[in-house]
Every structure is written in structure tokens, then in C-alpha cells.
C-alpha positions in Angstrom: -67.1 -31.3 -78.7 -66.1 -31.3 -82.3 -62.7 -32.9 -82.9 -60.7 -32.5 -86.2 -57.6 -34.6 -86.8 -55.6 -33.6 -89.9 -52.9 -35.7 -91.5 -51.1 -35.6 -94.8 -51.5 -39.3 -95.6 -53.7 -42.2 -94.7 -52.5 -43.5 -91.3 -50.7 -40.3 -90.1 -53.6 -39.4 -87.8 -53.9 -42.9 -86.3 -50.1 -43.1 -85.7 -50.0 -39.7 -84.0 -53.3 -39.5 -82.1 -55.4 -42.6 -82.8 -55.6 -43.6 -79.2 -56.8 -40.2 -78.2 -59.4 -40.1 -81.0 -60.8 -43.4 -79.7 -61.2 -41.7 -76.3 -63.0 -38.8 -77.9 -65.4 -41.2 -79.8 -66.1 -43.1 -76.5 -66.9 -39.8 -74.8 -69.4 -39.0 -77.5 -67.5 -36.2 -79.2 -67.9 -35.7 -83.0 -64.6 -36.8 -84.6 -63.5 -35.9 -88.1 -60.4 -37.0 -90.0 -59.0 -35.0 -92.9 -56.2 -36.3 -95.2 -54.6 -33.6 -97.2 -52.6 -35.7 -99.7 -55.0 -38.7 -100.2 -53.7 -39.2 -103.8 -50.1 -39.8 -102.8 -49.2 -43.0 -104.6 -45.5 -43.6 -103.7 -46.2 -46.0 -100.8 -49.0 -48.1 -102.3 -52.2 -48.3 -104.4 -54.4 -45.4 -103.7 -57.7 -47.4 -103.9 -56.3 -49.9 -101.4 -55.2 -47.1 -99.1 -58.6 -45.5 -99.2 -60.1 -48.9 -98.3 -57.7 -49.2 -95.4 -58.6 -45.7 -94.2 -62.3 -46.5 -94.3 -61.8 -49.7 -92.4 -59.8 -47.9 -89.7 -62.5 -45.2 -89.5 -65.2 -47.9 -89.2 -63.2 -49.7 -86.5 -63.0 -46.4 -84.6 -66.7 -45.9 -84.8 -66.7 -43.1 -87.3 -69.3 -42.8 -90.1 -68.1 -42.1 -93.7 -69.3 -38.5 -93.5 -66.5 -37.9 -90.9 -63.7 -38.5 -93.4 -62.5 -35.7 -95.7 -60.1 -36.5 -98.5 -58.1 -33.9 -100.4 -55.5 -34.1 -103.2 -51.9 -32.9 -103.3 -53.0 -30.5 -106.0 -55.7 -28.9 -104.0 -54.8 -25.4 -102.9 -54.5 -24.6 -99.2 -57.6 -22.4 -99.4 -59.6 -25.2 -101.0 -58.8 -27.4 -98.0 -59.1 -24.9 -95.3 -62.6 -23.6 -96.4 -64.5 -27.0 -96.0 -62.6 -27.8 -92.8 -63.5 -24.3 -91.3 -67.2 -25.3 -91.7 -66.7 -28.1 -89.2 -66.1 -25.5 -86.5 -63.9 -27.7 -84.4 -63.1 -27.2 -80.8 -59.8 -29.1 -81.0 -57.5 -29.6 -84.0 -54.8 -32.3 -83.9 -52.1 -32.0 -86.5 -48.6 -32.8 -87.6 -45.8 -31.0 -85.7 -44.6 -28.1 -87.8 -41.0 -29.3 -87.7 -41.1 -32.4 -89.9 -38.7 -33.8 -92.5 -41.6 -34.7 -94.9 -42.8 -31.8 -97.1 -46.4 -33.1 -97.2 -46.5 -33.2 -93.3 -45.3 -29.6 -93.1 -47.9 -28.5 -95.6 -50.6 -30.4 -93.7 -49.5 -28.7 -90.5 -49.7 -25.2 -92.1 -53.3 -26.0 -93.3 -54.3 -27.3 -89.8 -52.9 -24.3 -88.0 -54.9 -22.1 -90.3 -58.1 -24.1 -89.5 -57.1 -23.7 -85.8 -56.5 -19.9 -86.1 -59.8 -18.9 -84.4 -59.4 -17.9 -80.8 -61.5 -20.7 -79.2 -59.8 -23.6 -81.0 -57.3 -25.7 -79.1 -54.5 -26.8 -81.5 -52.2 -29.7 -80.6 -49.3 -31.1 -82.5 -48.6 -34.9 -82.7 -45.5 -36.8 -83.7 -46.1 -38.9 -86.9 -42.7 -40.5 -87.0 -40.7 -38.1 -89.2 -41.0 -35.2 -86.7 -38.0 -33.6 -85.1 -37.4 -31.3 -82.1 -40.7 -32.7 -80.7 -40.9 -32.2 -77.0 -44.5 -33.0 -75.9 -46.0 -31.1 -72.9 -49.5 -32.6 -72.9 -50.1 -36.4 -72.6 -53.1 -38.6 -73.1 -53.2 -42.1 -71.6 -54.6 -44.5 -74.1 -55.7 -48.1 -74.6 -52.8 -49.3 -76.8 -54.5 -52.5 -77.8 -57.4 -50.6 -79.4 -54.9 -48.3 -81.2 -52.9 -51.3 -82.3 -56.1 -52.9 -83.9 -56.8 -49.7 -85.8 -53.2 -49.4 -87.1 -53.4 -53.0 -88.3 -56.0 -51.9 -90.8 -53.1 -50.4 -92.7 -51.6 -53.7 -93.9 -50.1 -52.2 -97.1 -48.1 -49.7 -95.0 -47.0 -52.3 -92.5 -45.7 -54.5 -95.3 -44.1 -51.5 -97.0 -42.4 -50.5 -93.8 -44.1 -47.1 -93.5 -45.6 -48.2 -90.2 -43.4 -49.9 -87.6 -45.8 -51.1 -85.0 -43.0 -52.0 -82.6 -41.6 -48.4 -82.8 -45.1 -46.9 -82.2 -45.7 -49.1 -79.2 -42.3 -48.2 -77.7 -42.9 -44.5 -78.2 -46.3 -44.7 -76.6 -44.9 -46.7 -73.7 -42.1 -44.1 -73.2 -44.5 -41.1 -73.2 -46.5 -42.9 -70.4 -43.3 -43.2 -68.3 -43.3 -39.4 -68.1 -46.7 -39.2 -66.4 -47.4 -42.4 -64.6 -45.6 -45.0 -62.5 -47.7 -47.8 -64.1 -45.2 -49.9 -66.2 -48.0 -51.2 -68.4 -49.4 -47.8 -69.4 -49.3 -46.2 -72.8 -49.8 -42.6 -73.8 -49.7 -40.2 -76.7 -47.7 -37.1 -76.4 -48.7 -33.7 -77.8 -47.2 -30.3 -78.0 -49.5 -27.4 -77.4 -49.8 -24.8 -80.2 -52.7 -23.0 -78.6 -54.8 -23.9 -75.5 -57.4 -22.2 -73.4 -56.7 -23.5 -69.9 -59.9 -23.2 -67.8 -59.7 -23.7 -64.1 
């Protein structure tokens, strides 16, 4: 399958669905990451953040060609067009209800990419999401996800990534689907899914 994960900023995708993307990579799926506001400079040096994103992608086993970077000034159409060409089977994106304006825009773009009938679209929680009630869960290897998140040292130092909070959230989602007290999971809300039995 072709998997497209879309986030507004470097690290959004890894926070929301990094563990699940690692499972897709292990399964042999083609995984792509798109960042819709890659020139956002308020939480750190852009060049440093690009380097962190590349390091995270490399640790996940993704080649450079799987990373798409767009600017805040790019029109929605100029982002949607190239991402349409990927022809993804699954799109992971920000939940549409989010307090961050760039996250909301990224969600709108992602839902447009996921508009075609066969594409499954799943929302993730990136930390500033509200009214998020996941109804699909993915058990993950949290240690591998943690290693990927540690690539974003500038954001950890800045306080934009709280590793303890991410771990607790992933632990809580797991309690909803398994009695294993050492399990971790990512939660998703279905936007559109073809359920095949």
C-alpha cells in the first residue's frame, strides 16, 4: 500500500502516528511524509528542523524522496496537486478540530487529498487537538517511536514536544483495547474507511 502522513510542522506526524508509520514500513508499504508549513520559524531554526526531520525519516527507514516539504505561503492547490500524484491508499492527518491554525489548514489539505472514494482517511491527535475521541487503535512499539521523537532535540528543548505526555497518552490509548499494562497504542478517528470483511 501507499501511505501518506500529512502534518503542518516537522514532528507533527511522528507525534500523532509515528509508531503506526513504523509498522507500515516494516510491512513493506510505501510511506510518504508531507509537511505543509516547513518554513515555520517560531519554534526554531528552519535548517536545524529540516535536518531533524531528515534524521527522523532515515531512522524510520524512509528515503529522501518520501519527504515532501511545502511552505506556509503555498496555496492549498499547489500542495494538493503533488500529493494527489502519490495516489495513497491511506492518509493520516491532523484532526480537523485543533487550536492551531496551521494544523487546521493541514487537515483541510489532507482531507482534499483523501477525497477519492478508495482512500482511507484517519485523523491523529498532535497535542493541540480537542474533542478527539479515537475509534481506531494501533498497537505500537513505543521504544522505536520514542527513538524517532528524540531526533527532534530542538523541539524537546523548546518544550514543543513533551515525551512524557506522549508516552502517557499512548499508554492510555492501549488500555482501551488490551489488558496488557505494558502496551502502547496510537488512537485515530476515522474520517472515511472502507471496511472489507
